[in-house]
KEKE-3310 file (N, C-alpha, C; in steps of 0.2 Angstrom, whole numbers, plus 5000, padded with zeros to 4 digits):
npx = (5293:5298:5293:5300:5314:5310:5311:5323:5330:5326:5329:5344:5346:5343:5353:5364:5361:5364:5377:5378:5376:5387:5403:5422:5432:5446:5463:5475:5491:5505:5520:5531:5545:5554:5566:5573:5589:5596:5594:5592:5581:5579:5569:5560:5555:5544:5555:5568:5580:5596:5598:5613:5624:5636:5642:5636:5622:5609:5599:5588:5576:5560:5548:5537:5523:5515:5505:5495:5486:5479:5483:5489:5504:5511:5520:5529:5542:5553:5571:5582:5596:5605:5609:5602:5589:5575:5563:5550:5539:5527:5514:5501:5485:5473:5457:5445:5429:5413:5394:5382:5371:5353:5350:5354:5369:5378:5390:5401:5417:5427:5442:5457:5468:5486:5498:5510:5523:5533:5546:5560:5577:5592:5607:5621:5636:5649:5654:5654:5648:5635:5621:5620:5619:5611:5607:5612:5606:5614:5626:5631:5630:5623:5610:5592:5592:5605:5606:5600:5607:5611:5603:5601:5592:5581:5567:5573:5569:5557:5545:5530:5515:5503:5487:5476:5460:5452:5440:5437:5448:5444:5445:5438:5441:5453:5468:5479:5495:5509:5525:5536:5552:5555:5567:5575:5575:5564:5548:5535:5519:5513:5497:5491:5495:5492:5489:5478:5466:5462:5464:5451:5443:5443:5451:5468:5472:5460:5457:5468:5471:5482:5488:5505:5516:5533:5545:5555:5567:5585:5595:5587:5577:5576:5562:5558:5558:5564:5580:5585:5577:5560:5543:5530:5519:5507:5494:5488:5472:5454:5443:5430:5422:5413:5407:5404:5388:5384:5381:5369:5376:5388:5405:5417:5432:5443:5453:5468:5479:5493:5505:5523:5533:5549:5560:5575:5586:5597:5613:5627:5633:5648:5651:5638:5622:5605:5591:5578:5563:5550:5537:5529:5524:5534:5544:5555:5556:5547:5540:5547:5555:5551:5554:5558:5555:5566:5581:5591:5588:5592:5585:5577:5574:5566:5566:5577:5588:5598:5598:5590:5590:5589:5592:5593:5581:5567:5556:5540:5532:5514:5502:5487:5471:5467:5454:5436:5418:5407:5394:5385:5387:5397:5412:5427:5443:5456:5467:5478:5479:5479:5464:5454:5440:5425:5411:5395:5383:5391:5392:5381:5377:5385:5381:5367:5371:5376:5365:5358:5366:5367:5352:5350:5357:5352:5340:5344:5347:5336:5329:5338:5335:5321)
npy = (5384:5390:5402:5405:5405:5418:5426:5426:5429:5441:5450:5449:5455:5467:5471:5473:5483:5495:5497:5496:5509:5517:5517:5515:5526:5528:5527:5534:5537:5546:5551:5560:5569:5581:5590:5599:5608:5619:5635:5629:5620:5603:5596:5579:5568:5553:5539:5531:5539:5550:5564:5576:5587:5582:5585:5589:5587:5574:5567:5552:5546:5539:5539:5531:5525:5512:5505:5493:5480:5475:5478:5489:5498:5506:5519:5527:5539:5542:5547:5556:5565:5580:5599:5607:5602:5596:5584:5579:5568:5561:5551:5547:5542:5543:5543:5542:5542:5537:5541:5534:5533:5542:5548:5557:5549:5544:5538:5528:5529:5513:5509:5510:5516:5516:5506:5512:5521:5534:5544:5546:5546:5544:5542:5533:5538:5534:5526:5536:5535:5531:5537:5534:5520:5516:5521:5514:5513:5524:5517:5524:5536:5546:5556:5563:5574:5578:5586:5598:5611:5612:5616:5628:5637:5632:5619:5602:5591:5587:5575:5568:5561:5561:5558:5559:5561:5567:5573:5579:5588:5593:5592:5578:5570:5567:5562:5565:5568:5573:5571:5582:5587:5599:5613:5612:5599:5595:5584:5586:5582:5586:5592:5582:5567:5552:5553:5560:5571:5567:5574:5572:5572:5559:5549:5543:5531:5524:5526:5520:5503:5494:5503:5510:5516:5519:5517:5509:5506:5504:5512:5513:5524:5527:5524:5514:5520:5524:5534:5537:5536:5537:5535:5531:5520:5511:5499:5494:5501:5501:5512:5522:5532:5545:5552:5566:5570:5564:5570:5563:5556:5562:5565:5562:5565:5556:5557:5548:5550:5550:5559:5561:5568:5573:5581:5590:5599:5598:5599:5586:5577:5574:5559:5556:5558:5565:5556:5557:5548:5544:5534:5522:5505:5496:5504:5506:5492:5486:5474:5469:5473:5471:5469:5482:5496:5505:5504:5509:5509:5499:5485:5478:5467:5462:5449:5443:5448:5451:5463:5478:5488:5498:5496:5501:5509:5505:5504:5499:5494:5499:5487:5488:5481:5485:5499:5497:5495:5490:5479:5486:5496:5505:5513:5504:5503:5493:5484:5469:5451:5440:5445:5452:5454:5448:5460:5460:5460:5456:5442:5437:5438:5429:5417:5417:5416:5404:5396:5397:5392:5379:5376:5377:5367:5357:5357:5355:5341:5334:5330:5320:5308:5305)
npz = (5497:5485:5487:5499:5493:5485:5492:5500:5489:5486:5499:5497:5487:5492:5501:5493:5485:5490:5488:5474:5470:5472:5465:5465:5457:5454:5462:5466:5474:5484:5491:5501:5507:5519:5525:5536:5540:5549:5541:5529:5517:5513:5501:5496:5485:5483:5492:5500:5511:5515:5525:5527:5536:5537:5548:5560:5561:5556:5546:5543:5531:5526:5514:5506:5495:5485:5473:5469:5458:5467:5478:5491:5496:5509:5517:5532:5539:5551:5558:5568:5572:5581:5580:5575:5568:5557:5552:5540:5534:5522:5518:5507:5502:5490:5484:5473:5471:5466:5463:5457:5456:5455:5468:5486:5493:5508:5513:5526:5529:5532:5539:5546:5558:5555:5563:5574:5581:5591:5599:5610:5612:5621:5610:5606:5599:5598:5587:5577:5567:5566:5564:5552:5550:5561:5577:5592:5610:5622:5635:5643:5657:5654:5655:5648:5656:5656:5644:5647:5646:5633:5621:5615:5621:5614:5611:5616:5609:5597:5593:5582:5576:5565:5559:5546:5538:5524:5513:5498:5500:5513:5530:5538:5548:5560:5570:5582:5590:5600:5608:5616:5623:5633:5634:5646:5650:5654:5652:5640:5635:5622:5614:5621:5621:5625:5639:5640:5629:5612:5596:5592:5603:5610:5624:5622:5628:5626:5614:5604:5599:5611:5616:5622:5635:5632:5642:5647:5643:5644:5656:5673:5685:5701:5703:5692:5680:5665:5661:5650:5638:5630:5624:5615:5607:5597:5593:5576:5574:5571:5562:5561:5548:5545:5530:5521:5512:5496:5479:5468:5454:5457:5460:5472:5483:5493:5504:5513:5525:5530:5542:5549:5560:5565:5577:5583:5593:5599:5605:5605:5619:5621:5613:5616:5609:5606:5600:5590:5584:5573:5567:5557:5560:5572:5579:5590:5594:5604:5602:5593:5578:5558:5542:5531:5519:5522:5523:5529:5542:5557:5564:5578:5588:5605:5609:5603:5612:5627:5635:5639:5631:5619:5601:5590:5575:5566:5553:5546:5533:5530:5524:5512:5507:5490:5489:5490:5490:5502:5506:5512:5505:5512:5509:5510:5517:5521:5530:5524:5524:5540:5549:5541:5541:5535:5533:5541:5532:5523:5526:5526:5512:5508:5513:5509:5496:5494:5499:5488:5476:5482:5481:5468:5461:5466:5460:5447:5447:5449:5437:5433:5440:5438)
capx = (5301:5299:5292:5307:5319:5310:5312:5330:5335:5325:5335:5352:5346:5343:5360:5369:5359:5368:5386:5378:5375:5395:5410:5430:5434:5452:5466:5482:5496:5510:5524:5536:5549:5558:5572:5578:5596:5599:5588:5592:5578:5580:5563:5561:5549:5544:5559:5572:5587:5599:5601:5616:5628:5644:5645:5631:5615:5609:5592:5586:5569:5558:5541:5534:5518:5516:5498:5495:5481:5475:5485:5492:5510:5514:5525:5532:5547:5561:5574:5586:5599:5608:5610:5596:5587:5569:5562:5543:5536:5520:5511:5495:5481:5467:5451:5440:5423:5406:5387:5380:5364:5351:5350:5361:5372:5382:5394:5405:5423:5430:5449:5463:5474:5490:5502:5516:5528:5538:5549:5568:5581:5599:5610:5628:5639:5656:5657:5656:5644:5629:5617:5617:5617:5605:5610:5610:5605:5621:5626:5633:5626:5621:5602:5589:5592:5611:5605:5597:5610:5614:5597:5602:5585:5576:5565:5578:5566:5550:5541:5523:5510:5495:5482:5469:5455:5450:5436:5438:5452:5442:5447:5434:5444:5460:5470:5486:5498:5516:5531:5543:5557:5559:5575:5578:5576:5558:5543:5529:5516:5508:5491:5490:5495:5496:5486:5474:5462:5467:5459:5444:5439:5444:5458:5473:5471:5454:5455:5471:5473:5490:5494:5508:5522:5540:5549:5558:5572:5590:5595:5580:5577:5572:5554:5557:5557:5572:5582:5586:5574:5554:5542:5524:5520:5501:5494:5482:5466:5450:5440:5424:5423:5405:5409:5399:5385:5387:5374:5366:5379:5394:5410:5421:5439:5443:5462:5470:5485:5499:5513:5526:5539:5553:5565:5581:5590:5602:5620:5630:5639:5654:5649:5631:5618:5598:5589:5571:5561:5542:5535:5525:5528:5536:5549:5560:5556:5543:5539:5553:5553:5551:5554:5554:5558:5571:5587:5597:5587:5594:5579:5579:5570:5567:5568:5586:5594:5600:5598:5583:5594:5588:5599:5591:5575:5565:5550:5538:5527:5507:5498:5480:5469:5463:5447:5429:5412:5405:5387:5382:5388:5403:5421:5433:5451:5457:5474:5479:5481:5474:5461:5452:5435:5420:5405:5389:5380:5394:5392:5373:5377:5389:5378:5362:5374:5378:5361:5356:5369:5365:5345:5351:5360:5346:5335:5347:5349:5330:5328:5341:5331:5313)
capy = (5383:5394:5408:5407:5407:5423:5431:5424:5434:5449:5451:5448:5463:5472:5471:5473:5490:5501:5495:5496:5515:5519:5515:5518:5529:5530:5525:5536:5538:5552:5552:5566:5569:5586:5589:5606:5610:5626:5638:5625:5615:5599:5592:5573:5564:5545:5536:5532:5542:5552:5571:5576:5593:5581:5589:5589:5586:5570:5563:5546:5546:5536:5538:5527:5522:5508:5504:5486:5479:5473:5478:5496:5496:5513:5519:5534:5537:5548:5547:5562:5568:5585:5604:5612:5598:5594:5581:5577:5563:5560:5546:5549:5538:5548:5538:5547:5538:5541:5539:5533:5534:5550:5551:5558:5546:5548:5532:5527:5524:5509:5510:5508:5519:5511:5505:5517:5524:5539:5545:5550:5542:5544:5538:5531:5538:5533:5523:5541:5534:5528:5541:5532:5513:5515:5523:5512:5517:5523:5513:5529:5539:5552:5557:5568:5580:5580:5591:5603:5617:5609:5617:5634:5638:5628:5613:5598:5586:5584:5571:5568:5557:5564:5553:5562:5559:5571:5573:5585:5593:5596:5588:5576:5566:5568:5559:5566:5569:5572:5570:5586:5589:5607:5617:5610:5591:5590:5582:5591:5580:5590:5588:5578:5562:5546:5554:5567:5570:5568:5579:5569:5569:5551:5547:5539:5525:5522:5526:5518:5498:5491:5510:5509:5520:5514:5521:5504:5506:5508:5513:5517:5527:5521:5524:5511:5524:5525:5542:5541:5534:5538:5534:5530:5515:5508:5495:5496:5502:5502:5516:5522:5540:5546:5556:5570:5567:5565:5570:5558:5560:5567:5561:5565:5562:5553:5555:5545:5554:5550:5563:5560:5573:5574:5589:5590:5606:5598:5596:5582:5578:5568:5554:5554:5562:5564:5554:5558:5545:5543:5532:5516:5499:5494:5507:5502:5484:5482:5467:5466:5476:5467:5472:5489:5500:5509:5500:5511:5508:5494:5483:5477:5462:5462:5442:5443:5453:5449:5468:5481:5493:5500:5494:5506:5512:5502:5505:5492:5496:5494:5484:5487:5480:5490:5500:5495:5498:5484:5478:5491:5503:5508:5512:5499:5502:5489:5479:5463:5446:5440:5450:5454:5450:5450:5463:5455:5460:5452:5435:5436:5438:5424:5412:5416:5412:5396:5392:5399:5388:5372:5375:5377:5361:5351:5358:5352:5334:5329:5327:5314:5304:5305)
capz = (5496:5479:5489:5503:5487:5482:5500:5500:5483:5487:5505:5495:5482:5496:5504:5486:5481:5493:5486:5467:5470:5472:5463:5467:5450:5455:5468:5468:5479:5483:5497:5501:5514:5520:5529:5537:5543:5552:5539:5524:5518:5508:5498:5491:5483:5487:5494:5507:5511:5522:5525:5533:5534:5537:5554:5569:5559:5551:5546:5539:5532:5521:5512:5500:5492:5481:5473:5463:5456:5472:5485:5492:5502:5511:5524:5532:5546:5551:5562:5567:5578:5577:5585:5572:5563:5557:5547:5539:5530:5523:5514:5507:5499:5486:5481:5470:5472:5462:5466:5450:5458:5456:5474:5489:5499:5514:5515:5529:5528:5536:5538:5552:5561:5556:5570:5575:5586:5592:5606:5610:5617:5620:5607:5607:5593:5599:5581:5573:5560:5570:5561:5545:5552:5567:5583:5599:5615:5626:5640:5649:5663:5650:5653:5647:5661:5656:5638:5649:5644:5626:5615:5614:5622:5610:5613:5617:5602:5597:5587:5581:5572:5562:5556:5545:5533:5520:5509:5495:5503:5519:5535:5541:5555:5564:5576:5581:5597:5600:5613:5618:5628:5634:5636:5653:5650:5657:5645:5636:5631:5615:5612:5627:5619:5629:5645:5639:5624:5607:5593:5590:5609:5614:5625:5618:5630:5624:5605:5602:5602:5612:5618:5627:5636:5632:5647:5651:5640:5646:5664:5676:5689:5706:5701:5688:5673:5661:5661:5641:5633:5632:5618:5613:5603:5598:5586:5572:5577:5566:5563:5554:5547:5541:5525:5519:5507:5490:5477:5463:5448:5457:5462:5478:5482:5499:5506:5520:5524:5537:5540:5554:5560:5572:5579:5587:5594:5606:5603:5608:5623:5620:5608:5616:5607:5607:5593:5589:5578:5571:5559:5555:5563:5579:5578:5592:5595:5609:5601:5587:5570:5553:5536:5529:5515:5525:5523:5533:5550:5559:5566:5584:5592:5612:5610:5603:5616:5635:5637:5637:5628:5612:5598:5582:5574:5562:5554:5544:5529:5531:5517:5512:5501:5485:5492:5485:5493:5505:5503:5516:5503:5514:5508:5513:5516:5526:5529:5520:5530:5545:5553:5536:5544:5531:5536:5543:5527:5516:5529:5525:5504:5505:5516:5504:5489:5496:5499:5480:5472:5481:5478:5459:5460:5468:5454:5442:5448:5450:5431:5431:5443:5437)
cpx = (5302:5298:5297:5313:5319:5312:5320:5333:5332:5330:5342:5352:5347:5349:5365:5367:5363:5374:5385:5378:5383:5399:5415:5430:5441:5456:5471:5485:5501:5514:5528:5537:5551:5561:5574:5584:5597:5592:5587:5587:5578:5572:5565:5555:5548:5552:5562:5579:5590:5600:5606:5620:5636:5647:5640:5623:5614:5602:5591:5578:5566:5551:5540:5526:5518:5509:5500:5490:5477:5477:5489:5498:5512:5516:5528:5535:5552:5564:5580:5590:5603:5605:5603:5593:5580:5568:5555:5543:5531:5520:5504:5491:5474:5464:5446:5433:5417:5400:5385:5373:5361:5350:5355:5364:5375:5386:5399:5411:5427:5436:5452:5468:5480:5495:5508:5519:5531:5540:5556:5571:5588:5605:5618:5631:5647:5657:5659:5650:5637:5623:5614:5616:5613:5610:5608:5610:5612:5618:5630:5628:5623:5613:5599:5591:5599:5611:5602:5599:5612:5609:5598:5594:5580:5572:5570:5576:5560:5549:5534:5522:5504:5492:5477:5467:5452:5446:5435:5442:5450:5443:5440:5434:5451:5463:5477:5488:5505:5519:5535:5548:5558:5565:5577:5577:5570:5552:5537:5524:5510:5503:5487:5489:5497:5492:5481:5468:5466:5462:5452:5441:5440:5451:5461:5472:5465:5453:5460:5473:5479:5494:5497:5515:5528:5545:5553:5563:5579:5591:5589:5581:5575:5565:5554:5557:5564:5572:5585:5583:5563:5549:5534:5522:5511:5500:5489:5476:5459:5445:5434:5422:5416:5408:5404:5396:5387:5381:5374:5371:5385:5399:5414:5427:5441:5450:5463:5477:5490:5504:5515:5532:5543:5559:5571:5584:5596:5609:5623:5633:5642:5652:5641:5626:5608:5596:5582:5568:5553:5543:5530:5528:5528:5543:5556:5560:5551:5542:5543:5550:5554:5554:5554:5559:5565:5576:5592:5595:5589:5589:5582:5574:5570:5569:5575:5590:5594:5598:5591:5586:5590:5593:5598:5583:5574:5559:5547:5531:5520:5505:5492:5477:5467:5456:5442:5424:5410:5397:5383:5382:5393:5410:5424:5440:5454:5463:5472:5478:5475:5468:5455:5445:5429:5413:5399:5385:5383:5394:5386:5372:5379:5384:5371:5365:5373:5372:5358:5359:5368:5357:5346:5352:5355:5341:5337:5348:5343:5329:5332:5338:5324:5313)
cpy = (5388:5400:5410:5407:5413:5427:5432:5429:5441:5453:5453:5455:5468:5475:5473:5480:5494:5501:5498:5506:5520:5516:5518:5519:5528:5530:5529:5537:5544:5551:5558:5566:5578:5588:5597:5606:5616:5630:5636:5620:5610:5595:5586:5571:5557:5542:5535:5536:5545:5559:5574:5583:5592:5583:5585:5587:5580:5566:5557:5546:5541:5537:5536:5524:5519:5505:5499:5487:5477:5475:5486:5494:5505:5512:5527:5533:5540:5546:5552:5563:5575:5592:5609:5608:5598:5589:5578:5572:5561:5556:5546:5544:5543:5543:5542:5541:5542:5539:5540:5532:5541:5553:5552:5551:5550:5540:5534:5526:5520:5506:5508:5514:5515:5511:5507:5518:5530:5540:5546:5548:5544:5539:5539:5534:5539:5530:5530:5540:5531:5530:5539:5526:5513:5516:5518:5515:5518:5519:5517:5532:5545:5551:5564:5575:5584:5586:5597:5610:5615:5611:5622:5639:5636:5621:5607:5595:5587:5579:5570:5564:5560:5558:5558:5560:5565:5569:5579:5590:5595:5590:5584:5572:5567:5567:5561:5568:5569:5573:5576:5587:5595:5608:5614:5604:5589:5588:5585:5585:5583:5585:5581:5572:5557:5549:5560:5565:5571:5575:5578:5568:5564:5552:5541:5532:5521:5521:5520:5509:5497:5498:5509:5513:5517:5519:5514:5502:5506:5507:5515:5519:5523:5521:5518:5514:5525:5534:5542:5539:5535:5538:5532:5527:5511:5502:5497:5496:5504:5508:5518:5530:5540:5552:5560:5567:5570:5565:5564:5562:5562:5562:5565:5561:5561:5553:5553:5548:5553:5555:5562:5564:5573:5579:5587:5596:5604:5595:5590:5580:5572:5564:5553:5559:5561:5561:5554:5553:5545:5539:5526:5509:5499:5498:5504:5496:5483:5476:5465:5469:5471:5469:5479:5492:5502:5504:5503:5512:5502:5492:5481:5473:5461:5454:5440:5444:5449:5456:5472:5488:5493:5499:5497:5506:5508:5503:5501:5495:5494:5492:5484:5486:5486:5492:5498:5497:5489:5481:5481:5497:5509:5508:5508:5501:5498:5485:5472:5457:5446:5445:5454:5451:5454:5455:5458:5455:5454:5445:5433:5434:5431:5418:5412:5413:5406:5393:5392:5392:5380:5371:5373:5369:5355:5351:5354:5345:5332:5327:5320:5307:5303:5300)
cpz = (5491:5483:5495:5499:5487:5487:5500:5496:5484:5493:5501:5489:5486:5499:5498:5484:5484:5489:5478:5466:5470:5469:5464:5459:5449:5462:5465:5473:5479:5491:5495:5507:5513:5526:5531:5542:5545:5547:5531:5523:5512:5505:5495:5491:5488:5487:5499:5505:5516:5519:5528:5531:5535:5544:5561:5567:5556:5552:5541:5539:5528:5520:5506:5499:5483:5480:5465:5460:5462:5479:5485:5499:5504:5517:5526:5540:5545:5556:5562:5574:5576:5583:5582:5568:5563:5552:5546:5533:5528:5517:5513:5501:5494:5483:5479:5468:5469:5464:5459:5451:5455:5463:5479:5493:5502:5516:5521:5527:5534:5535:5545:5552:5560:5564:5569:5580:5585:5598:5603:5615:5617:5616:5608:5600:5593:5590:5575:5567:5562:5566:5554:5543:5558:5573:5588:5604:5620:5633:5646:5653:5659:5651:5650:5649:5658:5650:5641:5646:5636:5620:5613:5615:5618:5613:5612:5610:5605:5592:5587:5576:5571:5557:5551:5540:5529:5515:5505:5497:5511:5524:5539:5547:5557:5570:5578:5590:5596:5607:5611:5624:5627:5635:5642:5655:5652:5650:5644:5633:5627:5615:5616:5626:5625:5637:5645:5632:5618:5604:5593:5597:5612:5617:5624:5620:5627:5616:5604:5602:5605:5615:5623:5628:5635:5636:5650:5649:5643:5655:5667:5683:5695:5707:5696:5682:5670:5661:5656:5638:5634:5624:5621:5608:5603:5592:5582:5576:5572:5569:5559:5554:5543:5536:5523:5512:5501:5485:5470:5457:5450:5460:5469:5479:5490:5500:5514:5520:5531:5538:5549:5553:5566:5571:5584:5588:5600:5602:5608:5614:5624:5614:5610:5614:5607:5599:5594:5583:5578:5565:5560:5559:5572:5579:5582:5597:5601:5610:5596:5581:5566:5548:5535:5524:5515:5527:5529:5541:5550:5564:5574:5587:5600:5613:5608:5606:5624:5638:5636:5634:5620:5606:5590:5582:5567:5560:5547:5538:5532:5525:5518:5506:5496:5489:5488:5492:5496:5503:5505:5512:5506:5511:5513:5513:5521:5525:5525:5526:5535:5549:5549:5537:5539:5536:5539:5537:5520:5519:5525:5518:5503:5507:5510:5497:5490:5495:5492:5477:5474:5480:5470:5458:5461:5462:5448:5442:5447:5443:5428:5437:5444:5430)
residu = (MET:PHE:ARG:LEU:ALA:LEU:ALA:ALA:THR:ALA:CYS:ALA:LEU:ALA:LEU:GLY:THR:ALA:ALA:GLN:ALA:GLN:VAL:VAL:ASP:SER:VAL:THR:GLY:SER:ALA:SER:SER:SER:THR:ARG:ILE:ASP:THR:THR:THR:THR:LYS:SER:GLY:ALA:GLY:THR:GLY:THR:VAL:THR:ASP:GLY:ALA:THR:ASN:THR:SER:ASN:TYR:THR:SER:ASN:VAL:ALA:ILE:GLY:THR:THR:VAL:ILE:SER:PHE:GLU:SER:GLY:ASN:SER:LEU:SER:GLY:SER:SER:ILE:SER:SER:THR:SER:THR:SER:ARG:ILE:ASP:MET:THR:ILE:GLY:ASN:THR:SER:ASP:VAL:ARG:ILE:ALA:PRO:THR:LEU:LEU:SER:GLN:ILE:THR:ALA:ALA:GLY:MET:GLY:VAL:TYR:VAL:GLY:ASP:ASN:SER:SER:GLY:THR:CYS:PHE:THR:THR:GLY:CYS:ALA:GLN:THR:ARG:ASP:ALA:THR:THR:PHE:GLN:SER:PHE:ALA:SER:ALA:SER:ASN:GLY:PHE:PRO:LEU:ALA:ARG:THR:SER:VAL:ASP:PHE:GLN:VAL:LEU:GLN:ASP:ASN:GLN:THR:VAL:TYR:GLU:THR:ARG:GLY:SER:LEU:GLU:PHE:ASP:ALA:ASN:GLY:SER:VAL:PHE:ILE:ALA:ASN:ASN:THR:GLY:ASN:GLY:ASP:PHE:VAL:ASP:GLY:ALA:ASN:ALA:LEU:ASN:THR:LEU:ASN:GLY:PHE:VAL:THR:LEU:ASN:LYS:PHE:GLY:THR:LEU:ASN:SER:ASP:GLY:ILE:SER:THR:SER:ALA:LEU:GLY:PHE:ALA:TRP:ASP:ALA:THR:ASN:ILE:GLY:VAL:THR:LEU:ASN:SER:ILE:LEU:GLY:GLY:ALA:THR:SER:THR:VAL:SER:TYR:ILE:VAL:THR:VAL:SER:SER:ILE:SER:ASN:ALA:ASN:CYS:ILE:GLY:THR:ASP:CYS:LEU:VAL:ALA:TYR:SER:GLY:PHE:GLY:ASP:PRO:ILE:GLY:ARG:GLY:GLY:GLY:THR:SER:SER:PHE:ALA:SER:VAL:PHE:ARG:GLY:PHE:ASN:LEU:ALA:SER:THR:THR:THR:ASN:PHE:ILE:ASN:GLY:VAL:ASN:PHE:THR:PRO:SER:THR:PHE:VAL:VAL:PRO:GLY:PHE:ASP:ALA:ASN:GLY:ASP:LEU:VAL:LEU:ASN:PRO:THR:GLY:PRO:GLY:GLY:ILE:PRO:GLU:PRO:ALA:THR:TRP:MET:SER:MET:ILE:LEU:GLY:PHE:GLY:PHE:ILE:GLY:ALA:ALA:LEU:ARG:ARG:ARG:ARG:LEU:PRO:ALA:TYR:THR)
# end
């Protein structure tokens, strides 16, 4: 029994040795947004806001990072419409890690691609104020093709999402894709999002959990496809990124970056305007949006309406546990709440730990019965 306890102790020490060689020295965050109207660019730091020329171009944006003692909350999103406007929002988490041993190590980053969505739809601005309160989808007969002559020769609209992991400012992982409508109203899937290869060489349908094409909103054509709404959405997806080796006694900075962008070059047709959006969560409510830092975006829930029309855009922050190293020596940046399942080595450590506690208690009780 004593030998078994020694063997179990040695096993537990071996599991913990890898993690002991690494430490997270610091975690910092930053967020920013940039909006261009014609040739004028407005740059903003972290926060939520609206940029408009008071006439034909309006963008709503949100970009936030909040780092607490145990939790990180971050968010990026934008929604816009206009004849010459673009918006980009970025949130970034930087993790400085140290190798406290005297040998080279090569940890893996265990994290997630956040749930997100992007797309374009024809919005109803009959109120004249929907761009600051949330545009619902038009009930009119206006379609994407209706805007073929409304873009001044530029692409009608474009929206994109880009996930990156950098190590010491060098890209070690990237997954991105975009959706674009050219000047004649036809669809171009840039970077093959949804039906081809992502940058990392994996098909989006296989790479991203719950990947769906959002083409059932509003009036449908004879093929059952929407004539005034198209987008993509996906659920949070686990990733494992092999990091470059770190020399003994050295430090390295690992950065988790999400950038979302939207562009519109289409003049409105009457009160019907193209709306481009991109951001965290479930933006147009394929399953219902929830809370957001962005109060200017109006939420939509499929379960609360009798129509399949989009009723606005809503972004949802992602919440991660402050990063740390697991028993295997891997850097873990994972979400809070259900689904945070311990690694196998962690389970083993827990089980062995419970066994040691039980053995210690039994040994302490024996003298009382002799």
